[in-house]
C-alpha positions in Angstrom: 33.1 -31.6 47.5 32.0 -30.8 51.0 35.6 -30.9 52.1 36.5 -28.4 49.4 33.7 -26.0 50.4 34.7 -26.4 54.0 38.3 -25.4 53.2 37.0 -22.4 51.2 34.9 -21.2 54.1 37.8 -21.7 56.5 40.0 -19.5 54.2 37.3 -16.8 54.1 37.1 -16.7 57.9 40.8 -16.1 58.2 42.2 -12.6 58.3 44.7 -13.3 55.5 43.9 -11.3 52.4 45.7 -13.7 50.1 43.9 -16.7 51.5 40.6 -14.9 51.2 41.2 -13.9 47.6 42.3 -17.4 46.7 39.2 -18.9 48.3 37.0 -16.4 46.4 38.7 -17.3 43.1 38.2 -21.0 43.8 34.5 -20.5 44.6 34.1 -18.5 41.3 35.6 -21.4 39.4 33.1 -23.9 41.0 30.3 -21.5 40.2 31.4 -21.3 36.6 31.3 -25.1 36.5 27.7 -25.0 37.5 28.0 -26.2 41.1 25.8 -24.9 44.0 27.9 -22.4 46.0 25.1 -21.1 48.3 26.9 -22.2 51.4 30.0 -20.3 50.3 28.0 -17.2 49.4 26.6 -17.0 53.0 30.1 -17.1 54.4 31.3 -14.4 51.8 28.5 -12.1 52.9 29.3 -12.4 56.6 33.1 -12.5 56.4 34.0 -10.3 53.4 31.1 -7.9 52.5 29.9 -7.1 56.0 33.4 -7.0 57.5 36.5 -5.0 56.7 38.4 -6.4 53.8 40.7 -5.4 51.0 39.3 -3.8 47.8 40.2 -6.9 45.8 38.4 -9.3 48.2 35.4 -6.9 48.2 35.2 -7.0 44.4 35.6 -10.7 44.2 32.9 -11.2 46.9 30.4 -9.0 45.0 31.2 -11.0 41.8 30.5 -14.2 43.7 27.1 -13.2 45.1 26.0 -12.1 41.6 26.3 -15.8 40.6 23.9 -17.1 43.3 20.5 -16.5 44.9 20.5 -14.7 48.3 18.0 -14.9 51.1 16.4 -11.9 52.6 18.8 -12.0 55.6 21.8 -12.2 53.2 20.5 -9.2 51.2 20.2 -7.3 54.5 23.8 -8.2 55.3 24.9 -7.0 51.8 23.1 -3.6 52.2 24.6 -3.1 55.7 28.0 -3.9 54.3 27.7 -1.3 51.5 26.6 1.3 54.0 29.7 0.6 56.0 31.9 0.8 53.0 30.8 4.4 52.3 32.7 5.4 55.5 35.7 3.2 54.8 38.9 5.2 54.5 40.1 3.4 51.3 38.1 4.9 48.3 38.8 1.7 46.3 36.8 -0.3 48.9 34.0 2.2 48.6 34.2 2.0 44.8 33.8 -1.8 45.0 30.7 -1.3 47.2 29.0 1.4 45.1 29.6 -0.7 41.9 27.2 -3.3 43.3 24.3 -0.8 43.8 22.9 -1.7 40.3 22.5 -5.3 41.4 20.4 -4.5 44.5 16.8 -5.7 44.2 14.3 -2.9 43.5 12.4 -3.4 46.8 15.7 -2.7 48.7 17.3 -0.1 46.4 14.9 2.8 47.2 15.6 2.7 50.9 19.3 2.2 50.5 19.9 5.2 48.2 17.6 7.3 50.3 19.7 6.5 53.5 23.0 7.0 51.7 22.1 10.0 49.5 24.6 12.3 51.2 27.4 9.7 50.8 26.5 9.2 47.2 26.7 13.0 46.6 30.1 13.0 48.3 31.4 10.2 46.1 30.4 12.1 42.9 32.8 14.9 43.9 35.5 12.7 45.4 39.1 13.3 44.6 39.5 9.7 43.8 39.1 9.1 40.1 38.4 5.4 40.7 35.5 6.2 43.1 34.1 8.9 40.8 34.3 6.4 38.0 32.4 3.7 39.9 29.7 5.9 41.3 29.1 7.7 37.9 28.9 4.4 36.1 26.5 2.9 38.7 24.2 5.9 38.8 24.1 6.0 35.0 22.7 2.5 35.1 20.1 3.0 37.8 18.9 6.6 37.6 17.0 6.2 34.3 15.3 2.9 35.4 11.6 2.7 35.9 11.8 1.6 39.5 13.9 4.6 40.5 11.5 6.9 38.7 8.7 5.4 40.7 10.7 6.0 44.0 11.2 9.6 43.0 7.5 10.0 42.3 6.7 9.1 45.9 9.6 10.7 47.6 10.1 14.4 46.9 13.4 14.5 48.8 14.8 11.7 46.7 13.7 13.4 43.5 15.6 16.5 44.5 18.7 14.4 45.3 18.5 12.6 41.9 18.2 15.9 40.1 21.3 17.1 41.9 23.1 13.9 41.0 22.4 14.4 37.3 23.9 17.8 37.5 27.0 16.4 39.1 27.2 13.7 36.4 27.0 16.4 33.8 30.0 18.1 35.5 31.9 14.9 35.4 31.7 15.0 31.6 34.3 17.7 31.9 36.4 15.8 34.4 40.1 15.6 33.8 40.2 11.8 34.1 39.3 10.3 30.7 37.7 7.3 32.3 35.4 9.4 34.4 34.5 11.7 31.5 33.7 8.6 29.3 31.3 7.0 31.8 29.6 10.4 32.4 29.0 10.8 28.7 27.6 7.2 28.7 25.3 8.0 31.7 23.8 11.1 30.0 23.5 9.2 26.7 21.7 6.4 28.5 19.2 8.9 30.0 18.5 10.3 26.6 18.1 6.8 25.1 15.8 5.5 27.9 13.7 8.6 27.6 13.3 8.3 23.8 12.3 4.7 23.9 10.0 5.0 27.0 8.4 8.1 25.7 7.6 6.5 22.3 6.2 3.4 24.0 4.2 5.5 26.4 2.7 7.6 23.7 1.9 4.3 21.8 -0.2 3.1 24.8 2.2 0.9 26.7 1.9 1.2 30.5 5.5 0.8 31.5 5.1 2.5 34.8 2.0 2.8 37.0 1.8 6.6 37.0 1.6 9.4 34.5 4.1 11.5 36.5 7.0 9.3 35.4 7.1 10.9 32.0 7.1 14.3 33.6 10.0 13.4 35.9 12.1 12.0 33.1 11.2 15.1 30.9 12.5 17.3 33.7 15.9 15.5 33.8 16.2 15.5 30.0 15.5 19.2 29.8 18.1 19.9 32.5 20.8 17.8 30.8 20.0 19.0 27.3 20.3 22.7 28.5 23.5 21.8 30.3 25.0 20.2 27.2 23.8 23.1 25.0 25.3 25.8 27.2 28.6 24.0 27.6 28.7 22.5 24.1 32.0 24.1 23.1 33.8 22.8 26.2 32.2 19.4 25.9 33.2 19.2 22.2 36.8 20.0 23.0 36.8 17.6 26.0 35.5 14.9 23.7 38.1 15.6 21.1 41.0 14.8 23.5 39.4 11.6 24.7 41.1 8.4 23.4 39.7 7.2 20.1 38.0 4.2 21.8 36.3 6.5 24.3 35.3 9.3 21.9 32.4 7.1 20.5 30.6 7.4 23.9 30.5 11.2 23.6 28.9 11.4 20.2 25.2 10.5 20.9 24.7 12.7 24.0 26.1 15.7 22.3 24.1 15.2 19.1 20.9 14.4 21.0 21.1 17.5 23.2 21.9 19.8 20.4 19.1 18.4 18.2 16.6 18.6 21.1 17.4 22.3 21.6 17.8 23.3 17.9 14.5 21.6 16.9 12.5 23.3 19.7 11.7 20.0 21.4 13.2 21.2 24.7 10.3 23.7 25.1 7.8 21.0 24.6 9.5 18.8 27.2 9.6 21.7 29.6 5.9 22.0 29.4 5.5 18.3 29.6 7.6 18.1 32.8 5.2 20.6 34.6 8.0 21.9 36.8 8.6 25.6 36.9 11.5 25.4 39.3 15.1 24.8 38.5 17.4 22.5 40.4 18.3 25.4 42.8 14.7 26.2 43.5 14.6 29.4 41.5 11.7 30.0 39.1 12.4 29.4 35.5 10.7 29.3 32.1 11.6 27.4 29.0 14.8 28.6 27.6 14.5 30.4 24.2 17.3 30.4 21.8 17.5 32.4 18.6 17.5 30.7 15.2 20.9 31.9 14.4 22.3 30.5 17.6 20.7 27.2 16.9 22.1 27.0 13.4 25.6 27.9 14.6 25.4 25.3 17.4 24.3 22.6 15.0 27.0 23.5 12.5 29.7 23.5 15.3 28.8 19.9 16.2 28.8 18.8 12.6 32.1 20.4 11.9 33.7 18.6 14.9 32.2 15.2 13.9 32.6 15.2 10.1 36.4 14.4 10.2 35.7 11.2 12.0 33.8 9.8 9.0 37.1 8.9 7.5 38.4 7.1 10.7 39.9 3.7 10.5 37.6 2.4 13.3 34.5 1.1 11.6 32.4 1.3 14.8 33.3 5.0 15.3 32.5 5.7 11.6 29.1 4.1 12.0 28.3 5.9 15.3 29.3 9.3 13.9 27.4 8.8 10.6 24.2 7.7 12.3 24.2 10.7 14.6 25.0 13.1 11.8 22.0 11.8 9.9 19.8 12.8 12.8 21.0 16.4 12.4 20.3 16.6 8.7 16.6 17.5 9.1 16.9 20.1 11.9 16.8 23.8 11.1 20.0 24.6 9.4 20.5 21.0 8.2 21.8 20.3 4.8 21.4 17.3 2.4 25.2 17.2 2.1 25.4 16.0 5.7 23.1 13.1 5.1 24.9 12.3 1.8 28.3 12.3 3.5 27.1 10.1 6.3 25.4 7.6 4.1 28.4 7.4 1.8 30.6 6.7 4.9 28.2 4.0 6.0 28.2 2.3 2.6 32.0 2.2 2.6 31.7 -0.2 5.6 29.9 -2.8 3.5 33.2 -4.2 2.2 35.1 -3.8 5.4 36.0 -7.3 6.6 36.0 -6.2 10.3 32.5 -4.9 10.0 31.0 -7.7 7.9 29.0 -9.0 10.9 27.0 -5.7 11.1 25.8 -5.5 7.5 22.3 -5.6 8.7 22.9 -2.4 10.6 24.3 -0.8 7.5 21.3 -1.5 5.4 18.9 -0.5 8.2 20.7 2.8 8.7 20.7 3.7 5.0 17.2 2.5 4.3 15.7 4.3 7.3 17.3 7.7 6.3 16.9 7.6 2.6 14.2 10.4 2.8 16.9 12.8 4.0 18.6 12.8 0.7 17.7 14.9 -2.4 15.6 13.1 -5.0 18.4 12.4 -7.5 20.6 10.8 -4.8 17.7 8.7 -3.6 17.1 7.3 -7.1 20.8 6.6 -7.6 20.9 4.6 -4.3 17.7 2.5 -4.9 19.2 -0.2 -7.2 22.4 -0.6 -5.1 20.4 -0.8 -1.9 18.0 -3.4 -3.2 20.9 -5.7 -4.1 22.4 -5.2 -0.6 19.0 -6.1 1.0 18.8 -9.2 -1.2 22.0 -10.5 0.4 20.8 -10.1 4.0 20.4 -13.3 5.9 17.6 -12.5 8.4 14.1 -12.1 7.1 13.2 -9.5 9.7 16.1 -7.3 8.5 15.1 -7.7 4.8 11.5 -6.8 5.5 12.4 -3.8 7.6 14.7 -2.5 4.9 12.3 -3.2 2.1 9.5 -1.4 3.9 11.7 1.7 4.2 12.9 1.5 0.6 9.4 0.9 -0.9 7.9 3.7 1.2 10.6 6.1 0.1 10.3 4.9 -3.6 6.6 5.7 -3.6 7.2 9.1 -2.0 9.8 9.9 -4.7 7.3 8.9 -7.4 4.5 11.0 -5.9 6.9 14.0 -5.4 8.0 13.8 -9.0 4.5 13.6 -10.3 3.5 16.5 -8.2 6.4 18.5 -9.5 5.3 17.9 -13.1 1.7 19.0 -12.2 3.2 22.2 -10.9 4.9 22.9 -14.1 8.4 21.9 -13.1 10.8 19.9 -15.2 10.2 16.1 -14.9 12.7 14.0 -13.0 14.0 11.1 -15.0 14.0 7.6 -13.6 11.7 8.4 -10.7 8.7 6.2 -11.7 8.2 2.9 -10.0 9.1 0.8 -13.0 12.4 2.6 -13.4 13.3 2.2 -9.7 13.1 -1.5 -10.0 14.6 -2.0 -13.4 17.9 -3.6 -12.3 18.4 -6.7 -14.6 18.9 -9.1 -11.6 15.7 -7.7 -9.9 13.7 -8.0 -13.1 14.9 -11.5 -13.8 13.9 -12.5 -10.3 10.5 -11.0 -10.6 9.8 -12.5 -14.1 11.1 -16.0 -13.2 8.4 -18.6 -12.6 10.4 -20.8 -10.4 12.9 -19.3 -7.9 14.0 -20.3 -4.4 14.4 -16.6 -3.3 12.1 -15.2 -0.7 13.3 -11.8 -1.6 10.9 -11.2 -4.5 7.9 -12.2 -2.3 9.0 -9.8 0.4 9.5 -7.1 -2.2 5.9 -7.5 -3.5 4.5 -7.5 0.0 6.4 -4.4 1.0 5.4 -2.5 -2.1 1.7 -3.3 -1.6 1.8 -2.5 2.1 3.4 0.8 1.3 0.7 1.6 -1.1 -2.0 0.9 1.5 -0.1 3.2 4.0 -0.1 6.0 1.4 -3.9 5.6 1.0 -4.4 6.5 4.7 -5.2 10.1 5.5 -2.3 12.2 6.7 -2.2 12.8 10.5 -3.2 16.3 11.5 -0.3 18.5 12.8 -0.9 20.6 15.8 1.8 23.1 14.9 3.6 23.5 11.7 6.9 24.2 13.2 10.0 24.8 11.1 9.9 23.0 7.8 12.9 21.0 6.7 15.1 22.3 4.0 15.8 18.8 2.7 13.7 18.0 -0.4 13.5 14.3 0.3 12.4 14.8 3.9 9.8 17.3 2.8 8.4 14.8 0.3 8.4 12.0 2.9 7.0 14.1 5.8 4.2 15.8 4.0 3.4 13.1 1.5 3.2 15.1 -1.7 0.3 13.9 -3.9 -1.0 11.6 -1.2 -4.5 11.9 -2.7 -3.1 10.7 -6.1 -1.6 7.5 -4.6 -3.6 5.4 -7.0 -1.4 6.4 -9.9 1.7 5.0 -8.1 -0.3 2.0 -7.0 -1.1 1.2 -10.7 2.6 1.2 -11.4 3.1 -1.1 -8.4 0.5 -3.5 -9.8 2.2 -3.5 -13.2 5.6 -4.2 -11.6 4.3 -6.9 -9.4 2.0 -8.6 -12.0 4.3 -11.6 -12.6 3.7 -12.8 -9.0 0.5 -14.5 -10.0 2.4 -17.1 -12.0 5.1 -17.7 -9.5 5.7 -21.2 -8.1 6.3 -20.4 -4.4 6.0 -23.9 -3.1 2.5 -23.3 -1.6 3.2 -19.8 -0.3 0.6 -17.4 -1.5 1.3 -14.2 0.6 2.7 -12.3 -2.4 -0.2 -13.2 -4.6 -2.7 -12.3 -1.8 -1.1 -8.9 -1.4 -1.1 -8.3 -5.1 -4.8 -9.2 -5.6 -5.8 -7.1 -2.5 -4.3 -4.0 -4.1 -5.9 -4.8 -7.5 -9.2 -5.2 -5.7 -8.8 -1.9 -4.0 -8.1 -0.1 -7.3 -11.1 -1.8 -9.0 -13.3 -0.5 -6.2 -11.8 3.0 -6.3 -12.1 3.4 -10.1 -15.5 1.5 -10.3 -14.6 -0.6 -13.3 -18.1 -2.2 -13.6 -19.2 -0.2 -16.7 -16.0 -0.2 -18.6 -13.7 2.7 -19.2 -15.5 6.0 -18.6 -15.8 8.6 -21.4 -15.3 12.3 -21.5 -19.0 12.9 -21.9 -19.5 11.1 -18.6 -17.3 13.7 -16.9 -14.1 11.6 -16.8 -10.7 13.4 -17.1 -8.0 12.3 -19.4 -5.9 11.0 -16.5 -8.9 9.0 -15.2 -9.5 7.5 -18.7 -5.8 6.6 -19.0 -5.7 5.0 -15.5 -8.9 3.0 -16.1 -7.6 1.8 -19.4 -4.4 0.5 -17.7 -6.5 -1.1 -15.0 -8.7 -2.9 -17.6 -5.6 -4.1 -19.3 -4.2 -5.5 -16.0 -7.5 -7.3 -15.4 -7.4 -8.9 -18.9 -3.8 -9.9 -18.4 -4.6 -11.4 -15.0 -7.3 -13.6 -16.5 -4.9 -14.6 -19.3 -2.3 -15.5 -16.7 -4.7 -17.5 -14.5 -6.1 -19.4 -17.5 -2.7 -20.6 -18.6 -1.1 -22.6 -15.0 2.3 -22.5 -16.1 3.4 -23.8 -12.6 0.6 -22.8 -10.3 0.0 -25.4 -7.8 -3.4 -27.2 -7.6 -4.1 -25.4 -4.3 -3.8 -22.1 -6.0 -5.9 -23.2 -9.0 -8.7 -24.2 -6.7 -8.7 -20.7 -5.2 -9.4 -18.9 -8.4 -12.9 -18.8 -10.0 -13.4 -17.0 -13.3 -17.0 -15.9 -13.9 -18.1 -14.5 -17.2 -21.4 -12.6 -17.2 -22.8 -13.1 -13.8 -26.2 -11.9 -15.0 -28.0 -12.3 -18.3 -25.4 -14.0 -20.5 -24.2 -16.6 -17.9 -26.3 -19.5 -19.1 -25.7 -18.6 -22.7 -21.9 -19.0 -22.3 -21.7 -21.9 -19.9 -20.2 -25.0 -21.4 -18.6 -23.3 -24.4 -15.0 -24.3 -24.9 -14.5 -21.5 -27.4 -15.8 -18.9 -24.9 -12.9 -19.5 -22.5 -10.5 -19.2 -25.3 -11.8 -15.7 -25.8 -11.6 -14.6 -22.2 -8.6 -12.4 -22.7 -10.7 -10.2 -24.9 -13.2 -9.5 -22.2 -13.3 -7.7 -18.8 -14.6 -10.6 -16.6 -15.1 -11.0 -12.9 -12.4 -12.9 -11.0 -13.0 -14.3 -7.6 -9.9 -15.1 -5.5 -10.2 -17.2 -2.3 -7.3 -16.2 0.1 -8.4 -18.6 2.9 -8.0 -22.0 1.4 -8.6 -25.0 3.6 -10.4 -28.3 4.1 -13.8 -28.8 5.8 -16.0 -31.8 6.4 -19.5 -32.0 5.0 -22.1 -32.0 7.8 -22.1 -30.9 11.4 -20.7 -34.0 12.9 -17.0 -34.2 14.0 -14.9 -37.3 13.5 -14.5 -37.6 17.2 -18.1 -38.8 17.5 -17.3 -41.9 15.5 -14.4 -43.2 17.5 -16.5 -46.0 19.0 -18.4 -46.8 15.7 -17.4 -48.9 12.8 -14.1 -47.9 11.3 -15.5 -48.1 7.7 -18.2 -45.6 8.6 -15.5 -43.3 10.0 -13.4 -43.5 6.9 -16.5 -43.0 4.7 -17.3 -39.9 6.7 -13.7 -38.5 6.3 -13.8 -39.0 2.6 -16.7 -36.5 2.4 -14.3 -33.7 3.3 -14.3 -31.0 0.7 -12.2 -27.8 0.1 -13.4 -24.7 1.9 -12.5 -21.5 0.3 -13.9 -18.9 2.7 -15.1 -15.5 1.6 -13.8 -14.6 -1.9 -12.0 -11.4 -2.8 -13.9 -9.9 -5.8 -11.9 -8.0 -8.4 -15.1 -6.1 -9.4 -17.3 -4.0 -7.3 -20.4 -6.1 -7.9 -21.8 -8.5 -10.4 -22.1 -7.0 -13.8 -23.3 -7.8 -17.3 -21.0 -8.4 -20.2 -22.2 -6.5 -23.4 -23.9 -9.1 -25.7 -22.0 -7.7 -28.6 -18.8 -9.0 -27.0 -20.3 -12.5 -27.3 -20.7 -12.3 -31.1 -18.3 -12.7 -34.0 -18.7 -11.4 -37.6 -19.9 -14.0 -40.1 -19.2 -13.4 -43.8 -21.7 -14.5 -46.3 -23.1 -13.4 -49.7 -26.5 -11.7 -50.1 -27.8 -14.8 -52.0 -26.8 -17.1 -49.1 -28.1 -14.6 -46.6 -31.6 -14.4 -48.1 -31.7 -18.1 -48.6 -31.0 -18.7 -44.8 -33.2 -15.8 -43.6 -36.6 -17.5 -43.9 -35.4 -20.7 -42.3 -34.3 -19.0 -39.0 -36.9 -20.0 -36.4 -36.4 -17.4 -33.7 -37.7 -13.9 -34.6 -37.6 -10.6 -32.7 -38.9 -7.2 -33.9 -38.7 -3.8 -32.3 -38.5 -0.2 -33.2 -35.9 2.5 -32.4 -35.5 6.1 -33.3 -32.8 8.8 -33.4 -32.6 12.3 -34.6 -30.1 13.6 -37.2 -29.2 16.9 -38.8 -29.3 17.4 -42.5 -32.8 16.7 -43.7 -34.4 18.2 -46.8 -32.0 19.4 -49.5 -29.0 18.4 -47.4 -30.1 14.7 -47.5 -30.8 14.9 -51.2 -27.5 16.7 -52.0 -25.4 14.1 -50.1 -25.5 11.6 -53.0 -21.8 11.5 -53.4 -21.1 11.0 -49.7 -20.3 7.5 -48.4 -22.1 8.2 -45.1 -25.4 10.0 -45.5 -26.3 12.2 -42.6 -29.5 10.2 -41.9 -27.3 7.2 -41.0 -25.6 9.2 -38.1 -27.3 7.2 -35.4 -25.8 3.9 -36.8 -22.3 5.2 -37.4 -20.8 2.8 -34.8 -21.9 -0.3 -36.7 -18.6 -0.9 -38.6 -16.8 -1.3 -35.3 -19.2 -4.0 -34.0 -18.9 -7.7 -34.5 -21.3 -7.8 -37.5 -20.7 -8.4 -41.2 -22.6 -6.0 -43.5 -24.1 -8.3 -46.1 -25.7 -5.6 -48.2 -27.5 -2.3 -48.0 -30.0 -0.4 -50.0 -30.1 3.3 -49.4 -32.8 5.6 -50.8 -31.2 9.0 -50.4 -34.0 11.0 -52.0 -36.5 10.0 -49.4 -34.0 9.3 -46.6 -34.7 5.6 -46.2 -32.6 2.5 -46.1 -32.4 -1.3 -45.6 -29.3 -2.7 -43.9 -28.5 -6.4 -43.6 -26.0 -7.9 -41.1 -24.9 -11.3 -40.2 -23.0 -12.7 -37.2 -22.5 -15.9 -35.3 -22.4 -16.7 -31.6 -19.6 -18.4 -29.7 -21.7 -21.5 -29.9 -21.6 -21.3 -33.7 -25.3 -20.3 -34.0 -26.4 -17.8 -36.8 -27.8 -14.3 -36.0 -29.1 -12.1 -38.8 -30.4 -8.6 -38.5 -32.2 -6.3 -40.9 -32.7 -2.6 -40.2 -35.4 -0.7 -42.1 -35.2 3.1 -41.8 -37.8 5.7 -42.7 -37.4 9.4 -42.1 -40.3 11.4 -40.7 -39.9 14.3 -43.1 -41.5 17.5 -41.7 -43.9 19.8 -43.7 -41.2 22.4 -44.2 -38.6 20.0 -45.7 -38.0 22.2 -48.7 -37.9 25.4 -46.6 -34.7 24.4 -44.6 -35.9 22.2 -41.7 -32.6 20.7 -40.6 -33.7 18.3 -37.7 -35.4 15.1 -38.5 -36.3 11.8 -36.8 -35.3 8.5 -38.2 -37.6 5.6 -37.3 -35.8 2.2 -37.5 -37.4 -1.1 -37.6 -35.1 -3.8 -36.3 -35.8 -7.4 -37.4 -33.6 -10.1 -35.9 -33.6 -13.8 -36.7 -31.5 -16.5 -35.1 -31.0 -20.2 -35.3 -31.3 -20.4 -31.5 -33.7 -18.5 -29.3 -31.3 -18.1 -26.4 -29.4 -15.1 -27.9 -32.7 -13.4 -28.8 -34.0 -14.0 -25.3 -31.0 -12.2 -23.9 -31.5 -9.3 -26.3 -35.2 -9.0 -25.6 -34.6 -9.0 -21.9 -33.4 -5.4 -22.2 -33.8 -3.9 -25.6 -32.4 -0.5 -24.7 -29.2 -2.1 -23.3 -28.8 -4.0 -26.6 -29.2 -0.8 -28.6 -26.7 1.0 -26.3 -24.2 -1.7 -26.8 -24.9 -2.0 -30.5 -25.0 1.7 -31.5 -23.0 3.2 -28.6 -26.1 4.9 -27.2 -27.0 6.3 -30.6 -30.5 4.8 -30.9 -33.4 5.0 -28.4 -35.8 2.2 -28.1 -39.4 3.0 -28.9 -42.1 0.7 -27.3 -44.8 -0.5 -29.5 -47.4 1.6 -27.7 -45.5 4.7 -28.5 -45.0 3.6 -32.1 -48.8 3.0 -32.5 -49.6 6.3 -30.8 -47.2 8.1 -33.2 -48.9 6.3 -36.1 -52.3 7.4 -34.9 -51.1 10.9 -34.5 -49.7 11.0 -38.0 -53.0 9.6 -39.3 -55.0 12.2 -37.4 -52.8 15.0 -38.8 -53.2 13.6 -42.3 -56.9 13.4 -41.9 -57.0 17.0 -40.7 -55.0 18.1 -43.7 -57.3 16.2 -46.0 -60.3 17.8 -44.3 -58.8 21.2 -44.7 -58.1 20.6 -48.4 -61.6 19.3 -49.0 -63.1 22.3 -47.3 -61.1 24.7 -49.5 -62.4 23.0 -52.7 -65.7 24.3 -54.4 -68.8 22.2 -53.8 -69.2 19.4 -56.4 -71.7 19.9 -59.2 -74.7 17.6 -59.2 -74.4 15.0 -62.0 -76.7 15.3 -64.9 -79.4 12.7 -65.0 -79.4 10.5 -68.0 -82.5 10.1 -69.9 -82.2 6.4 -70.1 -80.4 4.7 -67.3 -81.1 1.4 -68.7 -78.7 2.2 -71.6 -75.8 1.9 -69.2 -74.6 -1.6 -68.7 -74.1 -2.8 -65.2 -70.5 -3.4 -64.2 -69.7 -6.9 -63.0 -67.3 -7.3 -60.0 -63.7 -8.1 -60.9 -62.4 -11.6 -60.0 -59.3 -11.8 -57.8 -56.0 -11.8 -59.7 -54.1 -15.1 -60.0 -50.7 -13.4 -60.7 -49.6 -13.2 -57.0 -50.8 -14.0 -53.5 -48.5 -11.6 -51.6 -49.8 -8.9 -49.4 -48.8 -5.3 -50.0 -46.2 -5.4 -47.2 -44.7 -8.6 -48.5 -44.6 -7.3 -52.0 -42.8 -4.2 -50.8 -40.3 -6.4 -48.9 -39.7 -8.6 -51.9 -39.1 -5.5 -54.1 -36.5 -4.2 -51.7 -34.7 -7.6 -51.7 -34.7 -7.6 -55.5 -33.3 -4.1 -55.6 -30.6 -5.0 -53.1 -29.6 -8.1 -55.2 -29.5 -5.9 -58.3 -27.3 -3.4 -56.5 -25.0 -6.2 -55.2 -24.8 -7.6 -58.8 -23.9 -4.2 -60.2 -21.3 -3.7 -57.5 -19.7 -7.1 -58.3 -19.7 -6.2 -62.0 -18.0 -2.9 -61.3 -15.4 -4.6 -59.1 -14.7 -7.2 -61.9 -14.4 -4.5 -64.5 -11.9 -2.5 -62.4 -9.8 -5.7 -61.8 -9.7 -6.5 -65.5 
C-alpha cells in the first residue's frame, strides 16, 4: 500500500493534469474503502490547492480533503490557496475554491472572509454563471450560521459587508440563469428558516449564541430581505414561474414567508427588534408601513400563482405548495377555502405510491393545520384522520398527530357549546363522543385485549389536551388583526376555556373503558384517565353528593355532578369485576367505603361489596407501584453473612405503592340510610319482635308545618295530612312502613318502620308525633310545631351507636333535612315552659272565679262515717304511659285488621 500511495503522490507532483486527476480519483477510492489517506492529503494541499491547477483537479482535491483530518499548517495552506484562487483568471477555478468556504473551520472562517470580502462581492456580480452559482450557494450556507453572526457582532465592517451580500443575493433571485436564481431563492429561504427556528428557541430560553445582539442582527437581515421580496414580489413571482419544475419548489417558501411577514405586520416588530434605524446604504429609515388593501392584494397574488400547482404531478411540489398556502390562510385577507384546498391536495398524496414514504409528513401537516378549517370541515376530517394516524409506524408521529387532533377536537366542542350559549343554532356531531364514534375506533376502545398502542396514545392525548385547556390563556400584548377563519379563531382564543370541565366530562366518558384494558403491564392510559377524573372530582367537590338548587347550584352544575357520580359508580363497578386486569393493577386499587363512622360497621361484610355499585365510595389509586424491602438494611450488608439469612431477609420484601391518587377531595361519611335495606313484616310480627330487641335509642325532633286548626281537621280525606310534611321523604328511604295510626283531629300519629342492615340485623323505628296547638287554633293560626319522639330498637348496638354519634346527621339523611334534632335539655325546658304557662292560665282562671262559700257546719259530725282508704287495684300493673302505649298498639292492630278486611272484600 505504501507503494500505491507513493505513486499517487508522484502523480500529484507532476504537471500533467490528467495524471493529477487520475491520482486524486484513486485516492478518493481508497478513502471510500476506509483507508488512511493523510499522507496523500498533505501532498494534495501543497501540489494542487496551493498551486495553479485545473478546475477539475481543484474540485477533486477539495473533495479529498473533506474526507480527512488536516493539521493547522495544512489548513493554513488551504486558506492561502483559496485566496490565490480569487485572482485566478479561470472563473471555474475560483468557483471550486469558493465552494469550499462552507467547510472552513469557524476559527479560520472569520478572518478569511474578512480578508477576501471585496473578492466575494465581485464574485456575486461576476459575469460567469458558474461562479455566481458557487458563491451564492456557499454564502447561503454560511451567512445564516451562528458563528458568522458572532463574527458580525464583533466586526462592524464585516456586518456591513454581509448586509450588502444579502442584497446581492436578493438580486440574484432575478438572475437570468435558472441555476443561479434557484440557489438564490434557496439562500433566502435558508435565512428565513434559520431565523424562525433560532428565534423560537431563543425566546424559549435556549442560549444558542453568547450575545443578545445576534437576534437583532438576524432580524435586520430578515427585514431587509422581506421588504425586498415584497417590493419585487411580482417580478419574483414571474421569475419563479419560468423556472424548471424541479427548481420552482425552492422559490415557494421564501416568497410565502416574506409576504406573510409583511402582511401580518411582523416586519414592523422585527424592525424594532433589530434596533437599527439605518438602511444598507446608510440612510435613515423607519419601519415600512403598507396599507391593508395592498397587503390583501399581495397575499391574493401569491395565492393565485401557487394554487395551480396543487394539481401538479410532482408529489413533492404539491406538498411544498400546500404547506406554504396553509400558512397564508390565517393572515389578513386569508380564506378558509385556501386551507381546504391545500389540505385536500395533501390528502390526495396518501395513496400516491411515490409519496408513500412520507405519509408521516402528510398526517403531521393536516393535523397541525386543522384549526384553519371551518368547523364543519374539521368534523368531517376527524374520523378519516384518526384512521390515518392509526396506520403510522412511528410512535412519535402518532403522538404528535394525536395531540393536534385531540386539541382541535376539544376546541371544536368548546366552540360549539359557546355558540349554543349565545343563542346560535347547534352544530351536529361536534361533541366529543360523536367525534370518536367511528366503528373501528369504538371497537378498539371497548376491547379488553388488544395489541394496539394507538388506543393508549389516544386516551393519553385526550387527557393531556384537557389539562392544557385548563391552563389560563396567555395575555396578549396587542390584539392585532383577528383571523377571519372560524376554526383558527376558536383555536387561538379558546372559546369557553373556563367551561373546559364539560368537555373533560365527555372525555372521561369516552375513555372510561381504559380501566379494564389488558395492556400487558402498561398503565399510562389508566393513570392519565384517573388523574383527569381526580381533577374533576376536586373541581366539583363531590364529597357531599349532588348539590341541589336550594344550595345555589345551577342546572348545568347539577347535571355535570350527576354524570360525574355516575362515572364514579361505574368505575367502582369496573374495578370490582377484574375481567383481565393484571395482579399488579389490582394491587394498586384500594376501594374504601365510609372512611369515617360506618367503616367498622361494614368491614367484613360480603354483601356490602356486592352493593358497592349503588354507592359513591372513595377509590384510592396508586400510580407508582414497586417493591420495597422491610427495614432499613440493604441486601448488600449481608453478602458476608449466612446465605439463608440473606434469603430470609429478601423474602420480607413487600409491595410499595407510593402516594395514592384519591378520587374524592377528602375522607367523607356515607349516609347511614344507604347501609340499610327495607324489611317487610306484619304488625303482629313487628310488635312480637319489638320488646326483644336489646339496643334502644330515644331522641326528640321537631319541625314546623302549615295547616293547623281547621285545616288539619278538614284534611280527613287526604292521604298525606299537612302535619306529616316534615316526614314526606320517608317513602323514598330504605324502610318498610309496617303500620301507622294517625289522629287527625288532634294532629298526632304513631308510625312504625322496619329495616335490616347489610349484616342482616333488624332495625325497628317508631315515631310518635304530637302537635303543639296554639291558643288561637280555632281562630286561624296556620303555623304549628310538630314534636316527634323517635324510638329505635335494633338487634345489634353497632348501628345505633353510629346513629347516636350524630343525631342531626341521621335526621338529615332520613328526612332530607326536614326534621331538626331537639336536645333533651331543650325538650325539658319547653315542657317546663308549657307547664308554667298552664299554671299561669289556671291561676288567672281561679282569680276570675268568685270566692268559695264556707261550708255549713253539721250539727253532728259523728253521724258521718269515716271513709276508709281504697286498696290498690289488681286489674293491671301498667303505668299510665305504658297503658297509653298499649292502647295505641291495640288501635293500630285494629286499624290493620280493618284494612286487611277491606282489601279482602275488594278482592272478592
